[in-house]
C-alpha angles and dihedrals in degrees: 000000000000094000092048093047093050091048089054090049093051091049092051094045102045104032096047122079131229101062114192125219127200134192130207092270092074106013087113095039092254091154091062093249141074097252110153093024127097115223120207138167140183147143125301120210137146136247131175091002093302133109112251127197112201142169094029111190133185117251132028141278138196092009091295090147105044123171105218127211134195089257090063090074119196134342111282093223098041108027094188090069116081113220088227124057115254109269094020135099097208137022135165130250113207126187140048110290097200112038146015130241092078138096126195125194142182124197139169145166117251127193113214118222132178090264098050103044092133118067106199119189136183127204143172119196131202117189128175110221126215135225098019092101096045095266124124110315114223132204116248092257088055096054132093119275148167134212144175118206133177124200132188123233091277093056095254117140113245112245115256091006104110133093111190126170130171127169117254126192122324098302120101114260115247109269092020133101129215131231111175107306091342125097115194143173118209121224110316129183121224131176139193126203112230102172091118091057103055110148093016130112119238133189121225121199127187120184134181122181141173125227120297093243098065101243108084123064131218127186140152143196118232137190133166142194137192115234140158125257099241144110109250127211100223094211127023093225131042122256123254091282095051098256130132131192122233118199125199118203115285123240105058124122097223135025125195118182124192089241090060098257119134105195130102090248129038130198111216142170109261115238124156114251097020110141126212131189131188131194115206125193114203117247114268093024127097093180107116089205087072091063119128117216125206129180132206132184121196109236136175115273126198110200126195118187131182112201133185113196133175123201134176124254108273095028126100134219119216114223107177105310095337127095111213123202106164133067117263148097115287130185121197132175109213114188109194098181142314089296099056140037118185129192118189126192109197128193105196123192120191111206119205122249114227116226121192134171122198131183112211134181124198134174119256108270093030128100140212126213121215115179106315095336130091122205129197104162131068116263147099113284130187117203128184111213115192117232131200089261089062091246118118121234110226112223119188113198119195103195125195120188114211113215124200119176110195123183133170139173097261098208132034133175132209139164118253108276095023128106133224131205110236107206119179120190115227123184140230099030114252141134096280126179112239125202124181115189099212127081100209092081129102086244136358099206102044126092099238116028130173117248122210106171121171091212136022108294139182113224121200124204129196120194122192129185118241093262094047093239101120130036127185128188135206138176131217121192113205112195116205118209115206117251113258142061137308118226120204117228097217145016136179119218096191101125095256090121090241124112090339097155135048108227137145129248119224133189122225093272089069113094100182143340098241098188138001120183126184121193137196123230092277093053096257114145105242096171134025133172133168140198103008135140120262121243091034113128090195089065093053134098116264095201098260134119120201089347094305126109115253122228121262115266148079120330124185121222141192122201131182121191134185119221125217089249090061096256123128128222127195127206132185131176143113133278125205114230112209127195 
């Protein structure tokens, strides 16, 4: 299958027109687009027990070439896989995410220079397996797959350059994990040594495909980076114990150092002239002939650094074994060991730290915001507010909460012509400012005025503390009853000591009841009384006529009263006598 697949790739790449070419600025889609890459798609089927790619067309369909961003989050099917390679801002997803029968491909031409002799790529693969859940079981050449291939300008595949994976059977492929019917590989780093191809143009092809029978999907995420094939000394100078770290290029499947270590980085004692060699076998290859060998010799390094540093007043900056706290230019020679000599010129700027104290007063129930904090209770608060210099300003807030408890009797009643004393209660005691909003008071700026309204009136009071920080409001409703009498509409003279007598109720503005007449149904006066005080039961009618009890029923009445102001009022109506 592999030879047939690669022949199809070569045919597609070298017989089709419109080759794309990418440089290191967008080899990993850093620009947020696929500029420099050629996008193609087509159908995947099988013939003669081999995978066949056919009908390849330029462009894309159904989001089968999707540039991912950090805001995309993680893969919907396998949430443990980020949609962007670690350390990148953009990657590309290739392949159909819902069904098989499709292949998607990206390819480009890449010119190797002395500074990009290592092609490092990153990929994550998600393939839906077949047969494990009882559905149609496919042969290996019919299942989803993914591969990365690199060709020279003659269309020949570079030795040790490929990564090719296709599902086989129901078992999980080596290096993959399973989740239900999905087999996946999280982000993996690979690398290819290109030192023998400096100045030459190479073709890079990345393909993802579903199964050949339409049902099972296969897609992958891909990213790349231009690096140099070299062993790096991570820091110019050794650490305090005289050790340095050497790092081989990432992305190889196996590392073998001449000191016996097998990791990508080694931590070794630094001695001038010591030589180190690492053999690296590309990922996906167990052929030792594919190993890449790199050498490194520890030499003396003289390092000169110019630093500009700003600190805040009160802080210190360590330069070598010296703690610096004042602005100035400092030169220090720091000799780490016999393999490194470091001279540092430091321009140190000490920025002032602002300190401010404020005394604030708020009313209970209100709040004050300082920086990103909100305070509602009395206390002393210290807030650090960051400035553009990087130094925090220290703001001390002494907060006092002013409390005013205002209470009133909400409703009062008087008779027309009377007055009432309105007396609010304010705590704690202080020299408050009072303001009443009505004019018919004995005063509008005193705490307890007399109210003499001619009709029912709502009075509103506003109380403010001496410093005008806090204001409280209250309302008092004064109801005014009209001057005169109240006449009951029924009484029951039945010796039960309840409501035995019919008499009128008068308020203080009534001087005398001058006349009261009660009539029977034929208009005959059956009770008459003159010049008596209101609200006196002894002056009322007991329901008799000539010493005899009258029958139950309705009895009309007429009443005339004299007020204290000399005016007269007349009333007439009926009263119901009940037995």
